[in-house]
RODO-68204 format. One record per residue (C-alpha): y, z, x; residue in one letter. Coordinates in Angstrom, 1 decimal, decimal comma, always signed. Example, Ala and Ser with C-alpha at 12.3 -4.5 7.8 and 13.67 -1.06 7.14 Angstrom:
# RODO-68204
+--------+--------+--------+-----+
:      y :      z :      x : res :
+--------+--------+--------+-----+
:   -4,5 :   +7,8 :  +12,3 :   A :
:   -1,1 :   +7,1 :  +13,7 :   S :
+--------+--------+--------+-----+
END
This chain:
# RODO-68204
+--------+--------+--------+-----+
:      y :      z :      x : res :
+--------+--------+--------+-----+
:  -21,5 :   -7,7 :   +2,8 :   M :
:  -20,4 :  -11,0 :   +1,2 :   D :
:  -19,4 :  -13,7 :   +3,6 :   I :
:  -16,9 :  -16,2 :   +2,1 :   L :
:  -16,3 :  -19,7 :   +3,5 :   P :
:  -13,3 :  -20,2 :   +5,7 :   L :
:  -11,5 :  -22,3 :   +3,1 :   W :
:  -11,2 :  -19,3 :   +0,8 :   A :
:   -9,4 :  -17,3 :   +3,5 :   W :
:   -7,1 :  -20,2 :   +4,4 :   V :
:   -6,2 :  -20,8 :   +0,8 :   L :
:   -5,4 :  -17,1 :   +0,2 :   F :
:   -3,1 :  -16,8 :   +3,2 :   Y :
:   -1,4 :  -20,1 :   +2,4 :   A :
:   -0,8 :  -18,7 :   -1,1 :   L :
:   +0,6 :  -15,5 :   +0,3 :   V :
:   +3,0 :  -17,4 :   +2,6 :   F :
:   +4,3 :  -19,5 :   -0,3 :   V :
:   +4,8 :  -16,4 :   -2,5 :   M :
:   +6,7 :  -14,6 :   +0,3 :   L :
:   +9,1 :  -17,6 :   +0,7 :   I :
:   +9,5 :  -17,7 :   -3,1 :   A :
:  +10,1 :  -14,0 :   -3,3 :   D :
:  +12,8 :  -14,2 :   -0,6 :   L :
:  +14,6 :  -17,1 :   -2,3 :   K :
:  +14,4 :  -15,6 :   -5,8 :   M :
:  +16,0 :  -12,3 :   -4,7 :   F :
:  +19,3 :  -14,1 :   -3,8 :   G :
:  +21,3 :  -14,8 :   -0,7 :   K :
:  +20,6 :  -12,7 :   +2,4 :   K :
:  +22,8 :   -9,7 :   +2,7 :   G :
:  +25,1 :  -10,7 :   -0,1 :   E :
:  +23,1 :   -9,8 :   -3,2 :   H :
:  +22,4 :   -6,5 :   -4,9 :   E :
:  +19,2 :   -6,7 :   -6,9 :   V :
:  +19,6 :   -5,7 :  -10,5 :   S :
:  +17,1 :   -3,8 :  -12,5 :   I :
:  +16,7 :   -6,8 :  -14,9 :   K :
:  +16,0 :   -9,1 :  -12,0 :   E :
:  +13,6 :   -6,6 :  -10,4 :   A :
:  +11,6 :   -6,2 :  -13,7 :   L :
:  +11,4 :  -10,0 :  -14,0 :   K :
:  +10,0 :  -10,3 :  -10,5 :   M :
:   +7,6 :   -7,4 :  -11,1 :   T :
:   +6,3 :   -9,2 :  -14,1 :   G :
:   +5,9 :  -12,4 :  -12,1 :   V :
:   +3,9 :  -10,6 :   -9,3 :   W :
:   +1,6 :   -8,9 :  -11,9 :   I :
:   +1,1 :  -12,3 :  -13,6 :   G :
:   +0,2 :  -14,0 :  -10,3 :   V :
:   -2,2 :  -11,2 :   -9,5 :   S :
:   -3,9 :  -11,6 :  -12,8 :   L :
:   -4,1 :  -15,4 :  -12,4 :   I :
:   -5,7 :  -14,8 :   -9,0 :   F :
:   -8,2 :  -12,4 :  -10,6 :   C :
:   -9,1 :  -15,1 :  -13,1 :   A :
:   -9,6 :  -17,5 :  -10,2 :   G :
:  -12,1 :  -15,0 :   -8,7 :   I :
:  -14,0 :  -14,9 :  -12,0 :   Y :
:  -14,0 :  -18,7 :  -12,3 :   L :
:  -14,5 :  -19,9 :   -8,7 :   F :
:  -15,8 :  -17,0 :   -6,5 :   Y :
:  -18,5 :  -18,6 :   -4,3 :   P :
:  -21,9 :  -17,3 :   -5,2 :   V :
:  -25,2 :  -18,2 :   -3,4 :   D :
:  -27,3 :  -19,2 :   -6,4 :   A :
:  -30,3 :  -20,0 :   -4,2 :   S :
:  -30,7 :  -16,2 :   -3,6 :   A :
:  -31,5 :  -15,8 :   -7,4 :   G :
:  -28,1 :  -14,2 :   -8,2 :   A :
:  -26,6 :  -14,4 :  -11,7 :   D :
:  -23,4 :  -16,3 :  -10,9 :   I :
:  -21,4 :  -15,2 :  -14,0 :   L :
:  -22,5 :  -11,6 :  -13,5 :   S :
:  -21,5 :  -11,6 :   -9,8 :   V :
:  -18,2 :  -13,2 :  -10,5 :   R :
:  -17,4 :  -10,7 :  -13,4 :   H :
:  -18,2 :   -7,8 :  -11,1 :   E :
:  -16,0 :   -9,2 :   -8,3 :   K :
:  -13,1 :   -9,7 :  -10,8 :   A :
:  -13,5 :   -6,1 :  -11,9 :   M :
:  -13,6 :   -4,9 :   -8,3 :   E :
:  -10,4 :   -6,8 :   -7,6 :   F :
:   -8,6 :   -5,3 :  -10,7 :   L :
:   -9,8 :   -1,7 :   -9,7 :   A :
:   -8,7 :   -2,2 :   -6,1 :   G :
:   -5,4 :   -3,7 :   -7,2 :   Y :
:   -4,7 :   -0,8 :   -9,6 :   L :
:   -5,7 :   +1,8 :   -7,0 :   I :
:   -3,4 :   +0,3 :   -4,4 :   E :
:   -0,6 :   -0,3 :   -6,9 :   K :
:   -0,7 :   +3,3 :   -8,1 :   S :
:   -0,8 :   +4,7 :   -4,6 :   L :
:   +2,0 :   +2,4 :   -3,4 :   S :
:   +4,3 :   +4,1 :   -6,0 :   M :
:   +4,3 :   +7,1 :   -3,7 :   D :
:   +5,9 :   +4,8 :   -1,1 :   N :
:   +8,8 :   +4,1 :   -3,4 :   L :
:  +10,0 :   +7,7 :   -3,3 :   F :
:   +9,8 :   +7,7 :   +0,5 :   V :
:  +11,8 :   +4,5 :   +0,6 :   F :
:  +14,5 :   +6,1 :   -1,6 :   L :
:  +14,7 :   +9,0 :   +0,8 :   M :
:  +14,8 :   +6,8 :   +3,9 :   L :
:  +17,5 :   +4,5 :   +2,6 :   F :
:  +19,6 :   +7,5 :   +1,6 :   S :
:  +19,1 :   +9,2 :   +5,0 :   F :
:  +20,1 :   +6,0 :   +6,9 :   F :
:  +22,9 :   +5,1 :   +4,5 :   G :
:  +21,6 :   +1,7 :   +3,7 :   V :
:  +23,5 :   +0,1 :   +0,9 :   E :
:  +21,5 :   -1,3 :   -2,1 :   R :
:  +22,5 :   -4,9 :   -1,4 :   K :
:  +20,9 :   -4,7 :   +2,1 :   Y :
:  +17,8 :   -2,8 :   +1,1 :   Q :
:  +15,9 :   -5,9 :   -0,1 :   H :
:  +16,2 :   -7,4 :   +3,4 :   E :
:  +14,6 :   -4,3 :   +5,0 :   V :
:  +11,9 :   -4,2 :   +2,4 :   L :
:  +11,0 :   -7,9 :   +2,8 :   F :
:  +10,4 :   -7,6 :   +6,5 :   W :
:   +8,7 :   -4,2 :   +6,0 :   G :
:   +6,2 :   -5,7 :   +3,6 :   I :
:   +5,7 :   -8,7 :   +5,9 :   F :
:   +4,8 :   -6,3 :   +8,7 :   G :
:   +2,5 :   -4,4 :   +6,3 :   A :
:   +0,6 :   -7,6 :   +5,4 :   L :
:   -0,2 :   -8,1 :   +9,1 :   V :
:   -1,1 :   -4,5 :   +9,9 :   L :
:   -3,2 :   -4,1 :   +6,7 :   R :
:   -5,1 :   -7,3 :   +7,4 :   S :
:   -6,1 :   -5,9 :  +10,8 :   I :
:   -7,0 :   -2,5 :   +9,4 :   F :
:   -9,1 :   -4,0 :   +6,6 :   I :
:  -11,1 :   -6,4 :   +8,8 :   F :
:  -11,7 :   -3,5 :  +11,3 :   A :
:  -12,7 :   -1,2 :   +8,5 :   G :
:  -15,0 :   -3,8 :   +6,9 :   A :
:  -16,7 :   -4,4 :  +10,3 :   A :
:  -17,1 :   -0,6 :  +10,8 :   M :
:  -18,6 :   -0,1 :   +7,3 :   V :
:  -21,0 :   -3,0 :   +7,9 :   M :
:  -22,3 :   -1,5 :  +11,1 :   R :
:  -22,0 :   +2,2 :  +10,3 :   F :
:  -22,3 :   +2,6 :   +6,5 :   E :
:  -22,1 :   +6,4 :   +6,8 :   W :
:  -18,4 :   +6,0 :   +7,7 :   V :
:  -17,8 :   +5,7 :   +3,9 :   L :
:  -18,8 :   +9,3 :   +3,6 :   G :
:  -16,1 :  +10,3 :   +6,0 :   L :
:  -13,7 :   +8,1 :   +4,0 :   F :
:  -14,7 :  +10,0 :   +0,9 :   G :
:  -14,1 :  +13,4 :   +2,5 :   L :
:  -10,7 :  +12,3 :   +3,8 :   F :
:   -9,7 :  +11,1 :   +0,3 :   L :
:  -10,7 :  +14,5 :   -1,1 :   L :
:   -8,5 :  +16,2 :   +1,5 :   Y :
:   -5,5 :  +13,9 :   +0,9 :   T :
:   -5,9 :  +14,2 :   -2,9 :   G :
:   -5,9 :  +18,0 :   -2,7 :   A :
:   -2,9 :  +17,9 :   -0,4 :   K :
:   -0,9 :  +16,1 :   -3,1 :   M :
:   -1,0 :  +19,3 :   -5,2 :   F :
:   +0,3 :  +21,5 :   -2,4 :   T :
:   +2,9 :  +19,2 :   -0,7 :   H :
:   +6,5 :  +20,3 :   -1,2 :   D :
:   +8,8 :  +17,4 :   -1,8 :   D :
:  +11,8 :  +19,4 :   -0,7 :   E :
:  +10,4 :  +19,8 :   +2,8 :   Q :
:  +11,3 :  +16,4 :   +4,3 :   Q :
:  +11,1 :  +15,8 :   +8,0 :   S :
:  +13,9 :  +14,1 :   +9,8 :   D :
:  +13,1 :  +10,3 :   +9,9 :   P :
:  +15,2 :   +9,8 :  +13,0 :   S :
:  +12,7 :  +12,1 :  +14,9 :   Q :
:   +9,8 :   +9,7 :  +14,1 :   N :
:   +7,8 :   +9,4 :  +17,4 :   I :
:   +8,0 :   +5,5 :  +17,3 :   I :
:  +11,8 :   +5,7 :  +16,8 :   V :
:  +12,2 :   +8,1 :  +19,7 :   R :
:  +10,1 :   +5,8 :  +22,0 :   L :
:  +12,1 :   +2,8 :  +20,9 :   F :
:  +15,4 :   +4,6 :  +21,6 :   K :
:  +14,2 :   +5,4 :  +25,1 :   K :
:  +13,9 :   +1,7 :  +26,0 :   F :
:  +16,4 :   +0,0 :  +23,7 :   F :
:  +20,1 :   +0,9 :  +23,0 :   P :
:  +21,0 :   +1,7 :  +19,4 :   V :
:  +24,4 :   +1,7 :  +17,7 :   T :
:  +25,4 :   +4,4 :  +15,3 :   D :
:  +27,3 :   +2,0 :  +13,0 :   Q :
:  +25,9 :   -0,3 :  +10,3 :   M :
:  +26,7 :   -4,0 :  +10,7 :   H :
:  +26,1 :   -5,4 :   +7,2 :   D :
:  +22,6 :   -7,0 :   +7,1 :   D :
:  +22,1 :   -7,3 :  +10,9 :   K :
:  +19,2 :   -5,7 :  +12,6 :   F :
:  +20,6 :   -6,4 :  +16,1 :   F :
:  +24,2 :   -7,0 :  +17,4 :   I :
:  +25,8 :   -8,1 :  +20,7 :   R :
:  +28,4 :   -5,6 :  +22,0 :   E :
:  +30,6 :   -5,4 :  +25,1 :   Q :
:  +29,7 :   -2,4 :  +27,3 :   I :
:  +31,0 :   -1,1 :  +30,6 :   K :
:  +28,4 :   -1,2 :  +33,4 :   V :
:  +28,4 :   +0,9 :  +36,6 :   K :
:  +30,6 :   -1,5 :  +38,5 :   S :
:  +33,3 :   -1,0 :  +35,9 :   G :
:  +33,0 :   -4,5 :  +34,6 :   K :
:  +32,3 :   -5,4 :  +31,0 :   M :
:  +29,0 :   -7,0 :  +30,0 :   A :
:  +27,3 :   -8,1 :  +26,8 :   T :
:  +24,4 :   -6,0 :  +25,6 :   A :
:  +22,0 :   -6,3 :  +22,6 :   T :
:  +21,8 :   -3,2 :  +20,4 :   K :
:  +19,7 :   -2,3 :  +17,4 :   A :
:  +21,5 :   -1,1 :  +14,3 :   T :
:  +20,5 :   +1,8 :  +12,0 :   P :
:  +19,2 :   -0,9 :   +9,6 :   L :
:  +16,5 :   -1,9 :  +12,1 :   F :
:  +15,7 :   +1,8 :  +12,7 :   I :
:  +15,2 :   +2,2 :   +8,9 :   A :
:  +12,8 :   -0,8 :   +9,1 :   L :
:  +10,9 :   +0,7 :  +12,0 :   L :
:  +10,4 :   +4,0 :  +10,0 :   V :
:   +9,3 :   +2,1 :   +6,9 :   I :
:   +6,7 :   +0,2 :   +9,0 :   E :
:   +5,3 :   +3,3 :  +10,6 :   T :
:   +5,3 :   +5,1 :   +7,2 :   T :
:   +3,3 :   +2,3 :   +5,7 :   D :
:   +0,7 :   +2,8 :   +8,4 :   V :
:   +0,3 :   +6,4 :   +7,2 :   A :
:   +0,0 :   +5,3 :   +3,6 :   F :
:   -2,6 :   +2,6 :   +4,5 :   A :
:   -4,8 :   +5,4 :   +6,0 :   V :
:   -5,1 :   +6,7 :   +2,4 :   D :
:   -5,1 :   +3,5 :   +0,3 :   S :
:   -7,5 :   +1,3 :   +2,3 :   I :
:  -10,4 :   +3,7 :   +2,2 :   P :
:   -9,7 :   +4,2 :   -1,5 :   A :
:  -10,2 :   +0,5 :   -2,2 :   V :
:  -13,5 :   +0,6 :   -0,2 :   F :
:  -14,7 :   +3,0 :   -2,9 :   S :
:  -14,8 :   +0,1 :   -5,5 :   V :
:  -15,8 :   -2,8 :   -3,2 :   S :
:  -17,2 :   -3,4 :   +0,3 :   R :
:  -16,4 :   -7,1 :   +0,1 :   D :
:  -13,6 :   -7,6 :   +2,7 :   P :
:  -12,1 :  -10,5 :   +0,7 :   F :
:  -11,8 :   -8,3 :   -2,5 :   I :
:  -10,5 :   -5,3 :   -0,5 :   V :
:   -7,9 :   -7,4 :   +1,4 :   L :
:   -6,7 :   -9,5 :   -1,6 :   T :
:   -6,3 :   -6,6 :   -4,0 :   S :
:   -4,5 :   -4,6 :   -1,3 :   N :
:   -2,1 :   -7,4 :   -0,3 :   I :
:   -1,4 :   -8,6 :   -3,9 :   F :
:   -0,4 :   -5,0 :   -4,7 :   A :
:   +2,0 :   -4,6 :   -1,8 :   I :
:   +3,5 :   -8,1 :   -2,3 :   L :
:   +5,1 :   -6,9 :   -5,5 :   G :
:   +6,2 :   -3,6 :   -4,0 :   L :
:   +9,7 :   -4,8 :   -3,2 :   R :
:  +10,4 :   -5,8 :   -6,8 :   A :
:   +8,8 :   -2,7 :   -8,1 :   L :
:  +11,0 :   -0,6 :   -5,8 :   Y :
:  +14,2 :   -1,9 :   -7,4 :   F :
:  +12,7 :   -1,7 :  -10,9 :   A :
:  +11,7 :   +1,9 :  -10,6 :   L :
:  +14,5 :   +3,2 :   -8,2 :   A :
:  +16,9 :   +3,9 :  -11,1 :   A :
:  +14,3 :   +5,9 :  -13,1 :   V :
:  +12,5 :   +7,6 :  -10,2 :   A :
:  +13,8 :  +11,0 :  -11,3 :   K :
:  +11,5 :  +10,7 :  -14,4 :   Y :
:   +8,3 :  +10,5 :  -12,3 :   F :
:   +8,1 :  +14,1 :  -11,1 :   T :
:   +4,4 :  +14,6 :  -12,1 :   Y :
:   +3,3 :  +11,2 :  -10,7 :   L :
:   +2,1 :  +12,7 :   -7,4 :   K :
:   -0,4 :  +14,9 :   -9,3 :   Y :
:   -1,8 :  +11,9 :  -11,0 :   G :
:   -2,2 :  +10,1 :   -7,6 :   L :
:   -3,9 :  +13,3 :   -6,3 :   G :
:   -6,4 :  +13,1 :   -9,1 :   I :
:   -7,0 :   +9,4 :   -8,5 :   I :
:   -7,6 :  +10,1 :   -4,7 :   L :
:  -10,0 :  +12,9 :   -5,5 :   I :
:  -11,8 :  +10,7 :   -8,1 :   F :
:  -12,4 :   +7,8 :   -5,6 :   V :
:  -13,4 :  +10,3 :   -2,9 :   G :
:  -16,1 :  +11,8 :   -5,2 :   V :
:  -17,1 :   +8,3 :   -6,3 :   K :
:  -17,6 :   +7,3 :   -2,7 :   M :
:  -19,6 :  +10,5 :   -1,8 :   L :
:  -21,9 :  +10,1 :   -4,9 :   L :
:  -23,0 :   +6,7 :   -3,6 :   A :
:  -23,7 :   +8,2 :   -0,1 :   M :
:  -26,5 :  +10,6 :   -1,3 :   N :
:  -28,9 :   +9,3 :   +1,3 :   E :
:  -26,8 :  +10,3 :   +4,2 :   Y :
:  -25,8 :  +13,6 :   +2,6 :   I :
:  -29,5 :  +14,4 :   +2,0 :   N :
:  -30,2 :  +13,6 :   +5,7 :   M :
:  -27,4 :  +15,8 :   +6,8 :   G :
:  -28,6 :  +18,7 :   +4,6 :   A :
:  -32,1 :  +18,3 :   +5,9 :   A :
:  -30,8 :  +18,4 :   +9,5 :   W :
:  -29,2 :  +21,7 :   +8,6 :   L :
:  -32,4 :  +23,0 :   +7,1 :   G :
:  -31,6 :  +22,5 :   +3,4 :   Y :
:  -33,7 :  +20,5 :   +0,9 :   D :
:  -30,9 :  +19,0 :   -1,3 :   L :
:  -32,4 :  +16,0 :   -3,1 :   H :
:  -29,0 :  +14,7 :   -4,3 :   M :
:  -29,5 :  +11,7 :   -6,6 :   P :
:  -27,8 :   +8,4 :   -6,1 :   H :
:  -25,0 :   +8,0 :   -8,7 :   I :
:  -23,0 :   +4,8 :   -8,9 :   E :
:  -20,0 :   +4,9 :  -11,2 :   I :
:  -19,5 :   +1,4 :  -12,8 :   P :
:  -16,3 :   -0,4 :  -11,7 :   T :
:  -15,2 :   -0,8 :  -15,3 :   V :
:  -15,3 :   +3,0 :  -15,8 :   W :
:  -13,4 :   +3,5 :  -12,5 :   S :
:  -10,8 :   +1,0 :  -13,7 :   L :
:  -10,4 :   +2,8 :  -17,0 :   A :
:  -10,1 :   +6,3 :  -15,4 :   F :
:   -7,5 :   +5,2 :  -12,8 :   I :
:   -5,4 :   +3,4 :  -15,4 :   F :
:   -5,6 :   +6,3 :  -17,8 :   G :
:   -4,6 :   +8,9 :  -15,2 :   V :
:   -1,8 :   +6,8 :  -14,0 :   L :
:   -0,4 :   +6,2 :  -17,5 :   L :
:   -0,8 :   +9,8 :  -18,6 :   L :
:   +1,0 :  +11,2 :  -15,5 :   S :
:   +3,9 :   +8,8 :  -16,0 :   M :
:   +4,2 :   +9,5 :  -19,7 :   L :
:   +4,0 :  +13,3 :  -19,1 :   L :
:   +6,6 :  +13,0 :  -16,3 :   S :
:   +9,0 :  +11,1 :  -18,6 :   Y :
:   +8,5 :  +13,4 :  -21,5 :   A :
:   +9,0 :  +16,7 :  -19,6 :   V :
:  +11,9 :  +15,4 :  -17,6 :   T :
:  +13,7 :  +14,0 :  -20,7 :   K :
:  +13,2 :  +17,3 :  -22,5 :   K :
:  +14,6 :  +19,3 :  -19,6 :   A :
:  +17,7 :  +17,1 :  -19,5 :   R :
:  +18,6 :  +17,7 :  -23,2 :   K :
+--------+--------+--------+-----+
END
């Protein structure tokens, strides 16, 4: 596993902090601004541009130990391709989040002008949680390489599940286990209070006197559900990125850059979400592909497992080049979106 100097990590997180502040400022005044499609498309373009600049930075400046005989340009090119592939995997899988966000905001009655506030803090929480997950996953892979085989099997399962999942069967978000636990220990009001997550209200205590109590609003409950939903999505997407790179810096940066632009992408695609009816099948194919890619590289452990069961498998080691993976993922994503748009538009005529 590649070990990067501390300055690279510090520089990356400093850049993330600056971009978060810029994103918050560029989306207008808190609670008073409804993000337009034009504004969201502009910000989406900015996020993609920043991500590509960072990728160029990896190609130009990624630290390589030349004393070990490594070809510096070759290593940097491979790292840049790994970043792009990881970014595209995470970006494509995060689109599935957008449809869940639409459903959640509709369920909790969150007005469009307050949605960007929820998404900002939701993404901030996702950055923290995913950093923890990726560092833990990288440490696990470094110590127990065979775990990648389990990741591959899990991705095959989740990819196949995309083809059988019924979008009409939606669970009640208010019955989320984290929400139920929260409500047991913290009072929640039934009314929205603009962009506020918490309010102070007068309540009557047992003595009959009035006292001031802090209550959470439905806006905070929506945020809580979004955070817990992202954890579920991370279980799919993080192992998928490990299929193209085992470098924790590449896995982390590609993952975080993809979700940093998720808030802008949500407002850009929310108005045309109805055209992406076949997107989930494309995502299912991508998950199955990265699962197979991961398993093909784990032939040694598969052969050992087969031998333990009494079978002489002799499965060869097959490494799918990162550039091929990048082309396949981009092609499947593009075709599924174009097919969705064409079929849906034809049905509406």
